[in-house]
Backbone as a ProteinNet text record, in pm:
[ID]
protein_1_A
[PRIMARY]
MQLIQAASLLSFATLSLAFPNGAPRCKITESIISAGHKMAQGSLGLVMQLPTSYTPGGPAIPITVAAANGSAVSFQGMLAYVTPNAVQDSSLTAVPIGTPNVPNAGGAPQHVGTFANIAAQNLRAQTAAICTNQNVTNDNAASTITHAQPLTAQTPFTVMWTPPAANVGPVTVNMVVSSGSSRTPWQIVSSSLIQSTAGPGNPNASAPPSTTAASAATTATTATATTTTAKARKAKKANKANKAKALVAKIAGALKGGR
[TERTIARY]
4899.1	4788.9	4740.9	4839	4802.3	4733.2	4781.4	4719.4	4573	4550.1	4410.7	4324.9	4382.1	4309.5	4271.6	4373.7	4351.3	4244.8	4250.1	4149.4	4009.3	3999.8	3874.3	3817.5	3904.1	3862.8	3819.8	3889.1	3849.7	3716.3	3695.2	3566.8	3451.2	3475	3372.8	3344.2	3452.8	3434.2	3348.3	3373.2	3297.2	3156.8	3128.4	2987.9	2919.9	2986.3	2927.5	2903.9	2980.1	2960.1	2872.1	2807.4	2722.7	2606.4	2591.6	2480.8	2463.9	2573	2566.1	2493.2	2485.1	2424.3	2293.4	2229.2	2089.2	2080.5	1953.8	1924	1949	2002.7	2031.7	1912.1	1791.1	1674.1	1563.5	1469.3	1355.9	1222.8	1232.1	1116.3	1155	1060.8	1083	1058.1	1165.3	1161.1	1227.5	1145.1	1194.7	1310.4	1310.7	1414.3	1552.5	1548.2	1663.1	1715.8	1627.5	1676.3	1736.8	1681.5	1735.8	1874.9	1897.1	2033.4	2130.1	2085.5	2170.1	2208.8	2116.1	2141.8	2202.3	2202.9	2252.7	2176.2	2049.8	1961.5	1815.6	1731.1	1586.7	1523.9	1409.4	1338.4	1299.2	1322.5	1277.4	1175.8	1154.9	1065.1	1132.6	1118.5	1171.2	1054.5	943.3	826	764.9	779.2	727.9	591.9	517.6	384.9	380.2	282	270.3	137.5	152	41.2	4.9	-118.7	-157.9	-292.4	-313	-445	-532.9	-663.1	-757.2	-767.4	-737.8	-758	-663.8	-656.9	-580.2	-670.9	-634.5	-711.5	-619.6	-661.4	-578.4	-545.1	-419.8	-378.9	-384.6	-414.9	-431.7	-301.6	-318.8	-199.8	-128.9	-3.2	81	17.5	30.3	-19.9	96.8	85.1	193.7	194.8	311.7	330.1	427.4	385	464.5	494.6	624.7	658	691.2	628.3	638.6	658.3	698.4	706.3	571.9	533.8	400.1	381.9	492.2	483.4	507.3	532.6	548.3	692.4	784.8	929.8	1000.7	1124.4	1202.7	1294.5	1270	1346.7	1443.4	1570.3	1671.7	1681.2	1705.8	1728.8	1817.7	1881.5	1980.7	1944.9	1853.6	1824.9	1674.3	1635.7	1493.4	1480.3	1384.2	1337.7	1190.3	1130.7	985.1	928.8	804.1	733.8	582.2	500.2	354	305.8	220.9	168.5	15.7	-48.2	-196.6	-235.1	-221.9	-254.5	-320.4	-398.6	-463.5	-369.5	-257.4	-162.2	-19.9	63.5	200.1	288.7	389.8	476.4	552.2	576.8	651.8	576.5	438.8	363.1	361.8	366.1	356.1	495.4	601.9	735.8	773.8	695.3	718.1	651.8	564.6	497.1	565.2	595.5	668.6	590.8	661.7	602.9	530.7	409.8	332.8	237.3	233.8	139.5	-7.1	-88.9	-225.2	-300.1	-391.2	-481.5	-406.2	-280.1	-205.8	-146.8	-220.6	-178.7	-38.8	-6.5	122.4	217.4	216.7	307.8	449	532.7	669	692.5	580.9	592.1	521.6	463.8	390.3	486.9	456	539.6	529.4	433	412.1	426	513.3	521	471.1	367.4	292.8	320.7	290.2	307.7	454.1	480.1	622.1	642.6	758.2	789	859.7	815.5	866	966	1053.9	1159.7	1239.5	1281.1	1352	1496.1	1559.9	1701.3	1718.2	1625.2	1633.5	1638.2	1590.1	1584.3	1692.2	1790.3	1900.2	1845.8	1739	1686.3	1707.3	1696.1	1711.9	1624	1606.5	1534.3	1613.9	1551.1	1624.4	1678.7	1798.6	1864.3	1773.9	1759	1665	1704.4	1830.2	1880.2	1838.7	1845.1	1804.1	1657.2	1575	1428.1	1399.3	1465.4	1444	1484.1	1590.8	1638.9	1535.1	1449.3	1347.4	1212.3	1208.7	1082.5	986.7	1036.4	954.4	940.5	821	801.4	762.3	835	810	731.7	626.6	562.6	656.3	744.8	839.4	969.5	1076.6	1208.6	1209.4	1130.4	1125.7	998.5	950	837.6	892.7	1015.5	1080.3	1199.9	1207.5	1316.2	1391.7	1512.2	1594.4	1688.5	1768.7	1862.7	1979.4	2018.4	2129.8	2260.7	2252.4	2366.4	2310.6	2393.2	2335.7	2261.4	2136.4	2045.8	2075.1	2049.7	2052.4	1913.5	1818.9	1680.2	1619.7	1511.1	1435.2	1286	1214.3	1066.9	1014.7	899.8	828.5	899.1	889.8	966	860.2	846.2	735.3	793.9	743	775.2	640.7	652.1	531.7	521.4	403.5	378	278.1	311.4	218.4	151	19	-56.6	-43.1	-57.5	-51.9	-178.4	-171.4	-280.4	-396.8	-363.6	-467.2	-513.4	-638.7	-695.1	-657.5	-579.9	-537.2	-606.2	-709.6	-785	-701.8	-741.6	-671.8	-523	-440.3	-296.4	-239.2	-121.8	-58.2	81.9	125.5	268.1	354.6	463.8	566	686.3	726.1	838.4	914.5	1046.8	1129.6	1233.8	1250.2	1340.9	1444	1569.7	1687.5	1749.5	1779.3	1848.1	1996.2	2046.8	2191.4	2224.7	2344.7	2386.2	2369.9	2463.1	2449.3	2447	2367.7	2351.8	2286	2205.8	2129.9	1981.6	1893	1752.8	1693.1	1593.6	1528.1	1378	1289.7	1143.6	1076.6	988.2	891.9	774.7	743.8	639.3	506.3	407.3	273.7	200.8	125.7	49.9	-96.6	-179.7	-322.3	-348.3	-464.2	-498.3	-531.6	-485.2	-525.9	-626.9	-749.3	-855.8	-842.4	-892.6	-899.6	-1031.4	-1031.1	-1155.6	-1232	-1167.9	-1233	-1289.4	-1278.5	-1337.1	-1234.8	-1285.2	-1201.8	-1094.7	-1124.2	-1020.3	-974.1	-872.3	-810.9	-661.6	-604	-457.8	-369.9	-424.3	-343.2	-385.2	-452.8	-506.7	-400.7	-411.2	-319.7	-391.7	-524.4	-608	-710.3	-762.3	-860.9	-983.1	-1025.5	-1142.1	-1266.2	-1272	-1394.1	-1405	-1294.4	-1300.8	-1355.5	-1311.4	-1359.1	-1508.9	-1547.6	-1687.3	-1771.1	-1723.7	-1795.5	-1813.4	-1706.6	-1712.8	-1816.9	-1812.2	-1904.9	-2050.1	-2071	-2202.5	-2253.2	-2162.9	-2194.8	-2227.9	-2150.9	-2174.7	-2312.3	-2340.3	-2467.1	-2587.1	-2570.6	-2674.1	-2697.1	-2589	-2595.7	-2666.5	-2632.2	-2695.5	-2843	-2879.2	-3019	-3097.9	-3035.2	-3103.6	-3117.4	-3016.2	-3020.8	-3134.7	-3144.4	-3251.3	-3388.3	-3402.4	-3532.8	-3570.3	-3473.3	-3495.4	-3543.2	-3473.2	-3506.1	-3649.4	-3687.9	-3823.3	-3927.8	-3894.9	-3991.5	-4008.8	-3900.5	-3909.5	-3988	-3967	-4044.4	-4191.9	-4225.2	-4364.3	-4429.7	-4358.6	-4408.1	-4433	-4343.2	-4356.8	-4477	-4495.4	-4608.9	-4739	-4740.8	-4861.8	-4899.8	-4795.3	-4821	-4881.6	-4829.4	-4876.5	-5019.9	-5055.1	-5194.5	-5288.2	-5245.1	-5329.5	-5352.4	-5243.1	-5256.9	-5351.8	-5349.1	-5446.1	-5587.3	-5603.3	-5736.8	-5795	-5709.6	-5749.3	-5791.9	-5707.7	-5740.7	-5870.1	-5891	-6017.7	-6139.2	-6119.2	-6228.7	-6265	-6159.7	-6184.1	-6252.3	-6203.6	-6267.6	-6414.7	-6444.7	-6583.4	-6671.8	-6613.3	-6689.7	-6719.9	-6621.7	-6641.3	-6745.8	-6739.8	-6833.9	-6981.7	-6994.6	-7129.4	-7183.2	-7097.5	-7143.6	-7186.7	-7159.1	-7198.1	-7345
-2202.1	-2284.9	-2231.8	-2203.9	-2152.2	-2014.3	-1935.5	-1804.3	-1825.1	-1917.6	-1941.4	-1988.3	-2081.9	-2132.2	-2018.1	-1930.7	-1813.9	-1721.7	-1698.3	-1612.9	-1676.6	-1808.1	-1877.6	-1863.8	-1883.2	-1874.1	-1732.4	-1634.8	-1492.8	-1463.3	-1518.6	-1498	-1561.2	-1680.2	-1751.9	-1676.5	-1623.6	-1548.4	-1423.1	-1357.9	-1236.7	-1267.1	-1377	-1419.5	-1447.8	-1526	-1569.5	-1455.1	-1345.9	-1232	-1124.5	-1149.2	-1053.9	-1009.4	-882.7	-823.2	-889	-897.6	-957.7	-871	-740.5	-648.1	-592.1	-655.3	-615.9	-604.6	-614.7	-600.4	-456.1	-433.6	-299.7	-238.6	-283.4	-231.7	-198.8	-116.7	-80.6	-128.1	-185.8	-246	-387.4	-476.9	-614.4	-621.6	-637.1	-644.8	-776.9	-865.8	-998.7	-1002	-919	-917.3	-873	-769.5	-720.3	-821.3	-884.6	-985.1	-1103.9	-1144.3	-1252.4	-1221.4	-1094.9	-1052.2	-1051	-1007.6	-1000.8	-1138.9	-1234.7	-1369.3	-1458.2	-1407.3	-1477.2	-1611.4	-1608.3	-1722.4	-1674.4	-1740.9	-1708.5	-1749.7	-1690.6	-1726.1	-1874.6	-1937	-2073.1	-2073.7	-2187.6	-2203.9	-2263.9	-2196.8	-2255.8	-2324.1	-2331.4	-2398.1	-2315.1	-2180.6	-2090.9	-2035	-2016.1	-1959.4	-1850.4	-1760.9	-1653.6	-1678.5	-1663	-1680.3	-1539.2	-1496.1	-1355	-1353.7	-1252.3	-1231	-1174.7	-1181.8	-1137.6	-986.3	-917.8	-775.1	-702.5	-568.9	-483.8	-367.6	-300.3	-179.3	-57.3	42	161.1	223.1	246.9	297.7	197.9	71.6	-36.9	-116.2	-225.3	-303.5	-369.1	-408.5	-478.7	-616.7	-659.9	-790.3	-875.6	-1007.3	-1098.7	-1124	-1122.5	-1165.8	-1283.5	-1403.2	-1524.7	-1586.3	-1616.1	-1694.1	-1834.6	-1933.8	-2074.7	-2166.5	-2285.7	-2385.3	-2449.4	-2464.1	-2517.1	-2660.2	-2734.9	-2872.1	-2878	-2759.9	-2754.6	-2781.7	-2801.5	-2824.8	-2695.5	-2712	-2597	-2560.7	-2444.5	-2404.4	-2291.5	-2309.3	-2206.3	-2099	-1976.3	-1870.4	-1762.7	-1681.9	-1579.8	-1439.5	-1416.5	-1284.3	-1252.8	-1123.9	-1088.4	-937.8	-908.4	-772.1	-773.4	-682.9	-690	-548.2	-527.2	-399	-429.5	-334.3	-346.1	-227.9	-259	-150.5	-151.6	-34.2	-30	-60.1	-186	-232.5	-368.4	-400.8	-529.6	-640.4	-590.5	-692	-652.4	-760.9	-735	-655.6	-594.6	-510	-588.1	-712.5	-789.5	-790	-778.8	-771.1	-629.8	-531.6	-391.2	-347.4	-393	-353.3	-413.9	-514.9	-575.8	-494.8	-396.5	-312.2	-174.8	-128.7	-0.7	116.9	207.3	325.2	408.1	450	528	442.3	315.5	228.2	266.2	290.9	330.9	227.2	282.7	199.1	120.6	146.1	76	190.9	241	358.9	345.4	222.3	206.9	126.9	139.9	69.4	110.3	6.3	36	17.2	-10.8	-33.8	78.1	31.9	126.8	225.9	354.6	458.3	477.5	408.7	427.7	292.9	292.7	170	214.7	141.2	188.9	107.7	167.1	101.6	91.1	14.3	-3.3	-138.5	-200.3	-327	-302.7	-378.8	-358.7	-461.9	-417.9	-504	-578.7	-514.3	-583.6	-614.2	-528.8	-549.1	-684	-724.1	-851	-974.3	-951.4	-1059.2	-1038.7	-952.6	-919.4	-857.6	-782	-705.1	-558.5	-478.5	-333.5	-262	-129.7	-49	-26.6	-29	-8	135.8	149.4	279.6	380.1	496.5	598.6	638.6	654.1	691.4	593.1	467.2	359.9	376	399.3	413.2	540.4	647.5	776.8	762.6	689.8	668.6	591.5	512	441.7	500.4	626.4	706.7	637.8	584.1	521.6	617.6	636.3	713.7	617.7	608.7	525.7	601.6	542.8	601.9	621	526.7	524.4	468.9	499.7	452.3	298.2	225.8	80.6	35.2	112.6	62.1	-39.1	-26.7	-126.6	-184.9	-316.1	-382	-483.9	-507.7	-608.6	-668.1	-766.6	-825	-732.1	-727.3	-647	-724	-855.8	-945.7	-1073.7	-1169.3	-1291.2	-1361.9	-1387.8	-1449.8	-1601.4	-1645.9	-1790.1	-1827.1	-1783.8	-1796.6	-1925.5	-1970.4	-2087.4	-2059.9	-2122	-2106.5	-2200.1	-2160.2	-2040.2	-1915.9	-1808.8	-1687.4	-1571.1	-1504	-1403.5	-1262.6	-1163.4	-1024.2	-953.5	-854	-783.2	-651.5	-629.3	-507.5	-418.5	-292.4	-199.2	-115.8	-118.6	-51.1	103	176.7	322.5	375.8	499.3	560.9	587.3	622.3	651.1	522.1	516.3	400.8	401.5	302.3	295.9	178.8	124.4	17.2	-114.1	-211.2	-338.2	-323	-399.9	-395.1	-530.8	-526.7	-649.3	-649.2	-764	-786.1	-820.9	-751.6	-779.8	-833.6	-953.7	-1016.4	-1110.8	-1093	-1187.3	-1245.9	-1370.9	-1446.3	-1520.1	-1506.2	-1576.9	-1674.6	-1789.1	-1891.9	-1865.1	-1775	-1744.2	-1619.9	-1617	-1507.8	-1544	-1509.9	-1534	-1683.8	-1718.7	-1856	-1947.9	-1889.6	-1962.9	-1938.6	-2039	-2026.9	-1906.4	-1839.8	-1733.8	-1736	-1672.9	-1681.2	-1555.5	-1504.2	-1398.4	-1472.4	-1443.3	-1520.4	-1453.2	-1536.2	-1478.8	-1433.9	-1323.4	-1268.7	-1255.2	-1278.7	-1250.2	-1108.6	-1054.7	-920.2	-922.6	-818.4	-792.4	-678.6	-698.4	-601.7	-507.4	-382.8	-286.3	-298.3	-295.4	-297.6	-166.3	-64.5	66.3	80.1	-27.8	-22.5	2.4	29.3	50.5	149.3	266.4	364.3	438.3	520.1	598.3	578.5	510.6	480.6	605.3	722.5	843.6	931	867.5	946	988.3	1106.5	1156.6	1159.9	1133.1	1126.4	1016.9	951.4	850.2	896.8	822.1	862.3	878.1	818.9	832.5	977.8	1051.5	1191.8	1270.5	1237.6	1302.6	1274.8	1147.8	1108.9	1187	1197.3	1275.5	1416.8	1479.2	1618.6	1635.7	1537.1	1540.7	1533.6	1443.1	1421.2	1547.2	1611.3	1737.4	1845.6	1855.5	1957.8	1934	1801.7	1772.1	1802.7	1774	1802.6	1951.1	2027.1	2176.2	2233.1	2182.4	2229.2	2205.2	2078	2040.9	2131.6	2157.2	2239.7	2383.7	2432.6	2566.9	2579.7	2479.2	2476.4	2475.5	2386.4	2378.4	2505.4	2571.9	2699.3	2807.1	2810.2	2910.3	2890.1	2763.9	2734.4	2775.5	2747.9	2785.5	2934.5	3009.9	3154.8	3206.2	3147.6	3186.9	3160	3046.1	3010.6	3101.1	3135.1	3223.5	3363.9	3409.9	3543.1	3548.2	3436.2	3429.7	3426.9	3357	3347.6	3484.2	3560	3699.2	3786.8	3774.2	3851.8	3819	3690.3	3648.8	3707.3	3700.8	3752.9	3906.4	3975.5	4118.8	4148.7	4069.6	4090.2	4063.4	3961	3924.6	4037.1	4095.2	4204	4326.2	4359.7	4474.6	4454.5	4333.2	4302	4312.4	4265.1	4276.9	4418.6	4502.3	4643.4	4712.5	4684.4	4743.1	4706.8	4581.4	4531.3	4605.8	4622.3	4691.2	4831.2	4904.4	5045.1	5056	4967.8	4962.4	4945.8	4854	4825.6	4944.8	5024.6	5131.5	5254	5253	5372.4	5373.1
-1397.9	-1348.1	-1216.1	-1123.5	-992.3	-1006.4	-1107.2	-1121.2	-1171	-1254.7	-1302	-1188.5	-1103.7	-990	-892.6	-871.5	-781.4	-836.5	-968.4	-1026.7	-1014.4	-1031.1	-1024.4	-880.9	-776.1	-640.6	-608.3	-661.6	-634	-697.8	-819.8	-887.9	-807.4	-756	-673.4	-550.4	-487.5	-367.4	-387.6	-506.6	-533.9	-557.7	-621.4	-642.8	-511.2	-429	-303.7	-206.2	-228.6	-131.6	-199.7	-319.1	-380.6	-291.7	-275.2	-195.4	-59.7	22.6	149.9	255	225.1	314.3	271.6	181.3	137.2	-10.4	-57	-200	-239	-360.2	-407.4	-480.8	-452	-522.3	-417.7	-463	-378.5	-440.3	-557.6	-624.3	-667.9	-667.8	-706	-856.6	-927.4	-1078.9	-1119.6	-1172.9	-1203.1	-1295.3	-1399.6	-1495.8	-1429.3	-1343	-1277.3	-1176.3	-1104.9	-1008.4	-1081.6	-1192.8	-1275.1	-1322.7	-1361.3	-1406.1	-1289.2	-1173.7	-1056.7	-1006.1	-1011.4	-966.5	-1074.2	-1195.7	-1310.9	-1332.2	-1299.7	-1328.8	-1315.3	-1390.6	-1387.7	-1255	-1225.4	-1102.6	-1105.6	-988.3	-969.7	-860.9	-801	-688.3	-571.9	-453.9	-332.3	-254.7	-320.4	-259.6	-148.6	-158.6	-51.5	-80	28	19.1	131.8	114.4	215.1	298.1	424.7	519	575.4	550.4	586.4	652.7	739.4	798.2	684.2	704.3	597.1	593.4	702.6	707.9	802.1	784.8	872.6	912.9	1021.2	1066.5	1054.3	975.6	965.4	1106.5	1127.2	1260.3	1372.4	1330.6	1431.8	1459.2	1526.7	1569.7	1450	1474.5	1373	1346.1	1216.8	1178.2	1126.7	1139.8	1099.6	947.6	890.4	748.5	756.9	719.4	736	598.1	577.7	460.1	509.3	440.8	488.7	367	394.4	285.9	267.1	142.1	112.3	172.4	180.6	233.6	384.4	447.1	591.9	634.9	543.4	576.3	614.4	657.6	690.3	566.4	506.3	389.9	436.7	416.4	455.5	347.6	389.9	291.2	356	268.6	317.3	281.6	181	143.4	132.1	151.1	138.9	104.2	25.2	0.8	10.2	95.4	116.5	139.6	98.2	121.5	87.8	126.2	108.7	25.1	-71.5	-159	-161.7	-179.7	-189.5	-333.8	-370.8	-507.9	-500.4	-602.8	-610.2	-668.7	-727.1	-788.8	-730.5	-736.5	-684.3	-780	-721.7	-802	-909.7	-887.6	-991.5	-1122.2	-1119.9	-1238.9	-1298.3	-1210	-1254	-1308.8	-1248.8	-1294.3	-1430.7	-1471.8	-1605.6	-1716.3	-1672.3	-1768.5	-1778.6	-1899.6	-1916.6	-1858.7	-1794.8	-1736.2	-1843.2	-1819.4	-1912.3	-1996.5	-1972.5	-2043.8	-2013.8	-2117.4	-2096.8	-2008.9	-1924.7	-1839.9	-1737.5	-1715.9	-1607.7	-1522.1	-1421.9	-1344.1	-1281.4	-1233.5	-1164.3	-1241.7	-1376.7	-1460.7	-1423.5	-1413.2	-1371.6	-1218.4	-1152.7	-1005.8	-925.3	-814.9	-730.4	-668	-669.5	-614.5	-462.1	-400.7	-257.9	-187.6	-86	1.3	140.1	188.1	306.3	427.6	542.2	672	708.5	810.4	855.5	913.2	895.2	957.1	1092.1	1195.9	1330.6	1372.2	1464.9	1527	1426.7	1320.1	1212.4	1250.2	1331	1362.3	1430.6	1512.7	1585.4	1487.1	1367.2	1262.4	1161.2	1189.3	1092.7	964	975.2	862.1	891.6	782.5	796.4	699	725.8	632	506.1	391.9	264.6	263.1	201.2	193.3	119.3	181.8	125.7	-14.1	-39.1	-175.1	-280.3	-244.7	-343.1	-379.8	-280.3	-300.1	-377.9	-347.2	-411.4	-554.6	-586.3	-723.2	-807.5	-739.5	-810.2	-797.6	-757.4	-740	-643.4	-538.3	-436.8	-313.4	-266.9	-149.3	-40.1	67.5	181.7	290.3	345.4	461	574.8	589.7	703.5	651.1	721.7	680.2	662.6	748.2	740.5	668.5	568.7	483.6	384.3	345.8	259	338.8	344.4	425.1	339.6	380.5	318.7	427.2	388.3	489.9	521.7	648.7	694.3	674.9	664.6	648.1	595.1	542.1	497.9	611.1	588.6	693.7	710.3	828.1	853.9	894.3	813	849.4	789.1	849.4	804.8	809.4	724.3	731.3	842.4	898.6	880.6	939.1	861.5	907.4	903.7	1013.8	1030.4	1053.3	980.6	1005.1	1045.6	1128.8	1174.5	1096.2	1042.6	963.1	1029.7	1062.1	1121.5	1013.6	1009.7	901.7	915.4	803.8	808.6	878.6	927.6	997.3	900.8	775.8	677	611.7	577.8	510	361.9	320.7	181.3	109.9	166.3	106.4	105	14.9	5.8	-20.9	42.5	13.9	-21.2	-88.4	-134.4	-81	-32.6	17.5	-99.2	-111.6	-217.7	-145.5	-182.1	-112.9	-211.9	-215.9	-285.5	-187.6	-196.2	-102.7	-184.1	-140.5	-206.5	-113.8	-167.8	-92.2	-69.9	-148.7	-135.5	-222.6	-272.1	-360.2	-503.4	-590.6	-733	-760.5	-865	-911.6	-806.2	-719.6	-622.6	-642.3	-619.1	-644.6	-561.7	-622.7	-556.6	-606.1	-528.7	-556.2	-512.4	-600.4	-560	-501.3	-374.1	-303.6	-333.1	-381.2	-415.8	-291.6	-310.3	-198.7	-235.9	-137.3	-155	-98.5	-124.2	-79.1	72	140.4	278.6	277.7	307.9	308.1	425.4	404.3	516	585.5	719.4	791.4	770.9	717	694.2	552.7	472	340.8	228.1	105.5	-13.8	5.4	66.2	93.7	-28.9	-5.2	-115.2	-110	-212	-213.1	-198.1	-226.5	-218.6	-101.5	-5.5	108.2	201.1	257.2	360.8	493.2	489.3	608	579.9	688.4	667.2	590.7	485.4	404.7	492.4	604.5	695.2	732.5	746.1	777.7	658.9	541.9	422.7	403.9	429.9	415.5	513.6	636.4	734.9	695	645	598.3	487.8	396.3	283.9	331.9	428.2	485.9	551.4	625.5	697.7	600.6	492.6	389.5	323.7	298.1	233.3	321.7	455	552.4	564.2	572.1	577.9	459.3	343.2	218.7	217.2	262	266.9	363.7	483.6	583	532.9	463.7	409.6	308	217.5	117.9	183.7	286.1	359.3	422.3	487.9	554.6	453.9	337.5	236.1	185.5	162.4	120.6	223.5	353.5	459.1	464	447.3	451	335.1	220.2	102.9	116.1	173.1	194.6	299.1	411.2	511.4	452.3	368.2	306.4	212.2	140.3	45.6	123.8	239.4	325	377.7	419.2	470	359	236.1	127.8	96.7	102.4	73.9	177	305.8	413.4	394.9	357.3	336.2	224.5	115.7	5.3	47.3	130.7	179.9	260.7	350.8	435.9	360.5	253.6	170.9	99.4	49.8	-16	79.1	201.7	302.7	334	352.3	383.4	268.7	147.2	26.2	16.1	48.3	45.4	144.2	266.3	370.2	332.4	278.6	237.9	127	37.3	-77.4	-27.8	73	126.9	204.7	262.6	344.3	271.2	143.2	63.6	34.9
[MASK]
+++++++++++++++++++++++++++++++++++++++++++++++++++++++++++++++++++++++++++++++++++++++++++++++++++++++++++++++++++++++++++++++++++++++++++++++++++++++++++++++++++++++++++++++++++++++++++++++++++++++++++++++++++++++++++++++++++++++++++++++++++++++++++++++++++

């Protein structure tokens, strides 16, 4: 009996200590999180409070998770990142990789920007090997973050996100919050789009599209100027030819009249 009780206590301890130093994933996949927590997603009553826009290369912006009813909700775990997509990764990861007309099926491969001052909040950058194993490219080591130890956090809880230098267009925040370890409620917090002040952008840009646009405009202007110059030269040449013909005709007429 004591052996059974000891085994039960050990099992409980193992569950309660599951993933105490961070989520073992770099993408938010509902089915995998459900298996890890041994229960389906529930609701902690959480909502996300976001600014409407960010500026490429600009200052950090706040991302706040709060209780919809304004109460203080306690939680211990978090996984968060930002992607240049119109939908959250939890929808994309549910779609098999290679699905037609779904470019990022299986989850977005790029996590952009960086979270600032995370150590002070007992958060850390996700392990590079974990992200590499899931084919994720982070702009920065802290583009994907998770808890460094079981959090003693309460809502409202704010993390600061610094945008990338390149304009990647509208972005979505991907965040899952857990109230504890296994068999405890968890929730993927819904996110609205954060628009870029620089416009739609290019999700795969390595430099601000404004630079590309400027180059394109310069090329177009140069091409137009070159065409205009060529036409002017052609017209000038034709004018000279006409004058020469007129002069020859005049001389010929004078010679004819003098005979």
